[in-house]
C-alpha positions in Angstrom: 22.7 -1.6 -3.5 19.2 -2.6 -2.6 17.2 -4.8 -4.7 13.4 -4.4 -5.5 11.3 -7.6 -5.2 9.5 -8.4 -8.1 5.6 -8.1 -7.1 6.9 -4.2 -7.0 6.6 -4.0 -10.3 3.1 -5.2 -10.5 2.3 -2.3 -7.7 -0.8 -0.4 -9.1 1.1 2.4 -7.6 3.9 2.5 -10.1 1.1 3.9 -12.3 1.0 7.0 -9.9 3.2 10.0 -8.8 5.6 7.9 -5.6 4.5 11.0 -3.4 1.0 10.4 -3.6 1.8 7.1 -1.5 3.7 9.6 1.2 1.1 11.7 2.8 1.5 13.8 5.3 0.0 11.7 8.6 -2.3 14.3 9.1 -3.5 14.7 5.0 -7.3 12.8 5.5 -7.5 13.1 1.7 -3.8 12.1 0.6 -4.4 9.0 2.8 -7.3 8.6 1.7 -6.3 8.7 -2.6 -2.8 6.0 -1.7 -5.4 3.4 0.4 -7.6 4.0 -2.8 -4.8 3.2 -5.1 -4.1 0.0 -2.7 -7.4 -1.2 -2.4 -7.1 -1.8 -6.0 -3.7 -3.4 -6.3 -3.5 -6.9 -7.4 -0.2 -7.2 -5.2 -1.7 -5.4 -2.0 -0.9 -8.4 0.2 2.1 -9.0 -1.1 3.4 -5.1 -0.2 2.0 -5.9 3.1 3.5 -8.1 4.0 7.0 -6.8 2.8 6.0 -3.5 4.8 6.0 -5.6 8.2 9.1 -7.8 7.4 11.7 -7.3 10.2 14.3 -7.1 7.3 12.7 -4.8 5.2 10.3 -3.0 7.3 8.6 0.5 5.3 8.0 2.9 7.6 6.2 6.1 6.7 3.4 6.2 4.0 1.1 4.3 2.7 1.9 0.0 1.8 -0.5 -2.7 1.4 -3.5 -0.6 1.8 -2.1 0.9 5.6 -0.6 3.3 6.9 2.3 3.2 9.1 0.3 3.7 12.5 -2.1 1.1 11.1 0.9 -1.3 10.4 2.6 -0.7 14.0 1.9 -4.2 16.1 0.8 -6.1 13.2 2.5 -9.5 12.9 4.5 -10.2 9.8 3.5 -12.9 7.5 0.2 -12.4 8.3 -1.4 -9.7 5.6 -3.4 -12.3 4.1 -5.8 -11.6 7.5 -5.8 -8.0 7.2 -8.8 -7.2 4.5 -8.3 -3.4 3.4 -11.0 -1.6 1.7 -13.0 -3.5 -1.2 -11.6 -4.6 -4.2 -13.1 -3.4 -7.3 -13.1 -5.3 -10.9 -10.4 -4.3 -12.5 -12.3 -2.2 -15.0 -13.8 -0.4 -12.4 -10.3 0.8 -10.7 -9.6 4.8 -11.3 -7.2 7.1 -10.4 -7.5 9.1 -6.9 -9.1 12.3 -6.8 -6.7 14.8 -8.1 
């Protein structure tokens, strides 16, 4: 049984259908929607570090605001160097387009 890191419970993505975070790579709108969720998330950096960690590497989907292709080649522990999107104030965050 795998354990889920504590920060994941605070991820903005937990408020949406999990499938939204795993769009087909060619689904431009789906990728954009997933990234918009990450852009407003308070734990985006922790998520990206987790996704990049060799022991927990997340392959598919959008994690920490980046697609699998974008995450390839990034070094673990360096998520703080990669600012993804704009960080709207909590009052300005919204759901992705339907």
